[in-house]
Every structure is written in C-alpha cells, then in structure tokens.
C-alpha atoms as one frame of an Amber mdcrd trajectory, in Angstrom:
protein
  -6.654  -5.873 -11.558  -6.776  -9.561 -11.069  -5.549 -11.458  -8.103  -5.010
 -15.284  -8.572  -5.138 -16.828  -5.196  -1.884 -15.324  -3.630  -0.520 -14.110
  -7.144  -1.160 -10.686  -8.556  -1.257 -10.507 -12.328   2.089  -9.208 -13.356
   0.840  -7.533 -16.573  -1.616  -5.435 -14.534   1.265  -4.496 -12.192   3.500
  -3.463 -15.280   0.617  -1.335 -16.510   0.180   0.438 -13.182   3.811   1.093
 -12.799   4.040   2.536 -16.212   0.929   4.907 -15.495   2.842   6.120 -12.228
   5.903   6.876 -14.061   4.421   8.486 -16.938   4.983  12.256 -16.437   1.982
  12.870 -18.542  -0.218  10.441 -16.839  -3.323  11.043 -14.625  -3.183  12.957
 -11.476  -4.828   9.982  -9.787  -3.691   6.458 -10.430  -6.118   3.810  -9.734
  -4.347   0.633  -8.228  -7.198  -1.697  -7.552  -8.858  -3.280  -4.398  -7.038
  -4.101  -1.136  -8.357  -7.601  -0.152 -11.663  -6.932   1.817 -10.408  -9.286
   4.784  -7.283  -7.264   5.084  -9.276  -4.107   5.775 -11.827  -5.662   8.053
 -10.512  -3.580  11.054 -11.972  -0.553   9.380 -15.650  -1.503   9.180 -16.736
   2.147   8.432 -14.667   2.233   5.143 -16.714   2.860   2.078 -14.517   1.093
  -0.417 -11.613  -1.338  -0.779 -10.267   0.584  -3.739  -6.866   2.387  -3.402
  -5.334   5.087  -5.414  -2.004   6.962  -5.509  -2.117  10.627  -6.453   0.803
  12.428  -8.284   1.410  14.468  -5.171   1.808  11.514  -2.779   3.814   9.710
  -5.245   6.379  12.853  -5.355   6.193  12.727  -1.484   7.369   9.099  -1.113
   9.804   9.516  -3.846  11.289  12.666  -2.147  11.428  10.963   1.356  12.481
   7.496   0.119  14.067   7.788  -3.229  14.864   4.177  -3.469  11.269   3.462
  -3.787  11.561   4.586  -7.535  13.002   1.180  -8.201  10.553  -0.872  -5.970
   7.189   0.489  -7.159   6.243  -2.936  -8.623   6.616  -4.215  -5.061   4.686
  -1.279  -3.699   1.619  -2.208  -6.070   1.893  -5.818  -5.142   1.869  -4.914
  -1.507  -1.334  -2.971  -1.951  -3.033  -5.654  -3.980  -1.854  -8.754  -1.928
  -0.355  -7.650   1.480   1.348 -10.201   3.853   0.203  -8.076   6.770  -1.761
  -5.105   7.743  -1.053  -3.087  10.852  -2.880  -0.199  12.561  -1.251   2.536
  14.552  -1.722   2.126  18.276  -3.204   5.674  18.371  -6.384   7.065  16.897
  -6.898   7.330  13.075  -7.892   5.482  10.003  -4.331   4.683   8.944  -3.265
   1.220   7.693   0.264   0.124   7.430   0.433  -2.757   4.598   3.562  -4.890
   4.660   4.786  -7.040   1.685   8.033  -8.984   1.081  10.661  -7.295  -1.038
  13.232  -9.980  -0.497  14.615 -12.008   2.289  15.785  -9.234   4.245  13.416
  -6.396   3.394   9.921  -5.408   3.480   7.913  -2.712   1.570   5.504  -0.839
   3.937   2.868   1.201   2.293   0.790   3.643   4.476  -2.737   4.041   3.432
  -5.365   6.525   4.563  -8.590   4.433   4.838 -11.512   6.427   3.692 -14.985
   6.591   5.467 -16.130   9.114   2.946 -18.285   7.851   0.018 -16.617   9.987
  -2.530 -13.012   9.201  -1.557 -11.039   6.021  -2.131  -8.409   4.737   0.036
  -5.270   6.697  -0.661  -1.468   6.002  -0.305   0.077   8.407   2.057   3.791
   7.226   1.727   5.809   4.082   1.026   9.293   2.754   2.163  11.532  -0.198
   2.250  12.760  -1.480   5.644  14.332  -4.391   7.236  11.977  -7.343   7.424
  12.500  -7.815  11.280  11.579  -4.118  12.105   7.839  -4.837  11.650   7.867
  -6.917  14.798   9.214  -4.240  16.943   7.080  -2.506  19.413   8.889   0.610
  18.966   7.224   1.349  15.542   3.909   1.743  17.505   2.109  -0.547  15.036
  -0.424  -3.306  15.913  -1.031  -6.232  13.451  -4.703  -6.580  12.647  -4.399
  -8.988   9.774  -1.938 -11.447   8.153  -1.450 -14.460   5.864
C-alpha cells in the first residue's frame, strides 16, 4: 500500500475493497500500515500493519450495515487517519477517525497488538456525526492528530 503525503493510492484502496467484498476471498485481508506516528501511544506494539478478518467484517456490517457503502473510507481511515483516540480505561484499543464528508466521520476501532505473531486487527467500524468525536461522553481521549 502506498501513501503519497496525505494521499492514499486509490488503486490500492479499490483492490483492498474488492478483496473484502469477494465472498471467496481470504479469511484475513491485509490492509497495510497505519502511520507509525499515529500509533506512538502504544510503544509495546509489534507492528503498524493492520488486517480485517472475515468475522470482524461480518460483525461491523451486522451492527452498522451502512458501512457496506463506506468501506473505501474505512480503508483510507486506516491508512491515513485524521485523528487517533484511546479509550480512557485500560486496554490496547485505538479509535481511528477519518473524514467521510463535511458532516460525517468514519470511526474504526482497532485492537493494537503487542504479540509478535499478531497484526493489529479491526474490531468494528461505523459512521457518525463529525461533531461527536469531540464529546467527552464517548470516553475517548485524542492521542494523535494531523
């Protein structure tokens, strides 16, 4: 996957989305690397690489069916997030925010791995109003932003 400055290679995004949507595709879809600086809050991570499993894709589509039409934005958010938040409680979970449009963000929740054999993995994804990310009610704290 290539990222040019702030631009993600759209051919790579299209290829990854085709792979995600292919019913005969692999069980684990390799997305690429989340920028290292965006994951600096997790110094014990073993990789910047992120994946989406078929199981977790089914989960986010079951919970948030609208995400079927926003998977390109999901991939762009993973590869070039606008902001990264951490839950205020314990755990190794990152919330990556990317802009969908002027009124909406894509939020992708990622389990950050500290185990050598495991990549970082998408837990779920959703679309939300852009202003919600600033609300302290969502129990997130920003740890990185552009």
